[in-house]
N, C-alpha and C positions, 0 to 999 in steps of 0.2 A: 310106295303112303298105304295102299292095302295089303301089300305081302309087312309091312311092319303092323301095321293095325292086325292081324292073323294073327305074325308073332307073341304079340303083347298077348292076347286072348288065350294061346295054347300056355307061354307062363303063368298067365292067372290061373287057369285051371289045373298047372300041377302043383300048385304051392304046398308046402308039407307045414300042416298046423298041427299036427297030432303031439307035439312035443309042447305045445303051451295048453294042452288041457291040462284043467286041474290043478293050475297053479295056482297057488294062494293071493289074495288079495293083501296090500298093504298099501298106505295114502302116498302118491308120486314114485310107485314103484316104477321101473322103467326096463327090468329085467335083467338079468334073463330070470330071476326066484322068483318075481315078485312082482304084479304087475297092480294099476288102478285101470281104470279102461280108457284113459287117454294114455297111457302107457303101452298099455295091447292094441290100442290102435296105431299108433306108431312102428311098432313092431309086424304089423299086418303090412302097413302102408310100405314097410320098407323089403319088407318081400317079393312085395308086389312091385318094387321097383319105385317108389312113388318118395323119396324123402321130403320128408315136411320137417317143418321147421320144431322146434321140442319146446316145448315151457310146462315149469311146474305148475301144476295143480292151485288158481289162482283162493287166496283163503280170504280176501275182504270182497267187498262189495265192488269197492274201485278197481282191483286188481283185474276181477270178472270183466268189468266193462272193459280194461282195456283192453284183455286177450279176445274180447268178443269182435271189438272193431280191429284186431290187428286179424286175429280169424277168417274176415270179412275181406280184407286185401291177399287172402291166398287165392282168392280166384273157388271159391267152393262154387257149384254152380246147381241149383235144385231141378230135383228130377220128378216125375209129373207121377212116378212108380218105380220101385227097386228095378238094381241091375246089378249082377253077380260082383259081386268085393266093394260097392260103394258103400259110403257112410249111413247109417242111420243114428237120427238123433233123437233122442227123448227130452221132452223138459219136466221136472221135477220137482216137490217141495219136498222139504224133509218136519221134524215135526214141529218146528217152530216158525213153518211156515217162511222157509227161505227157501228163496228157487234153487234149483240144481239142475247138471245138465248131465245126461248118459250118450255115451258115442259108444259104435260099436259096428262090424261090417257086417255086410250081407251075404249068404254064405253061396257058394255056388246050386242053384236051385230055384233063387230068390224065396225061401220059405222060412228059412231060421236065420240070425246073427249071433255071431258072435261076440261075447262081449264078460264084463267080470264086472261084479258088484260088492260092495262090504261085505255082504250078506253070504255069499257065493264065491267058491272058485272060478276059473273059466270054464267055461261052459257055452251050449249054442241052445238056443230058446226060437220058441215058432215067433214070426211076425204078428201071427194072429191071436196072442197070450194076451189074455182080458186084461190083464195087469199091464201090460203093453202096448196095448191097442190106446191105452187113456191117454197116457202120453207122450203118444206119436208125436211129434215134431216135423221130421219130414227125412226125403233121402237125397244126399248130396256124392257128387262126383268133384274130385278135384280136377278144375279145369287144368 
């Protein structure tokens, strides 16, 4: 068991994400040319050997609620602090006051996360950045 955990950690340390950097945003983008935050999350999870069910970006409140119920059943475990390659989730609101969610992966060293938004291409950002600290919801590991 310990040996497989060590091997898994070494694999996670070695994943190459350089080809993802600066890829542009597109809603429901699932790669390889365009991504949204969920698509980028799925792609990195796949490179880490974690195959998660994929969902389209929900458009209505009903679809969002349905997706969050489904995601709860995927065994994500809330963490007390960041771990390398864990999920980091943010809770945002758009200009009309509607709730939106954003997801990324914590990078090795646990100081930055990789993500994409409508206004940026794939990039890394400090977990301490004042904008993201305000909207921070939690760190999660896929159980």
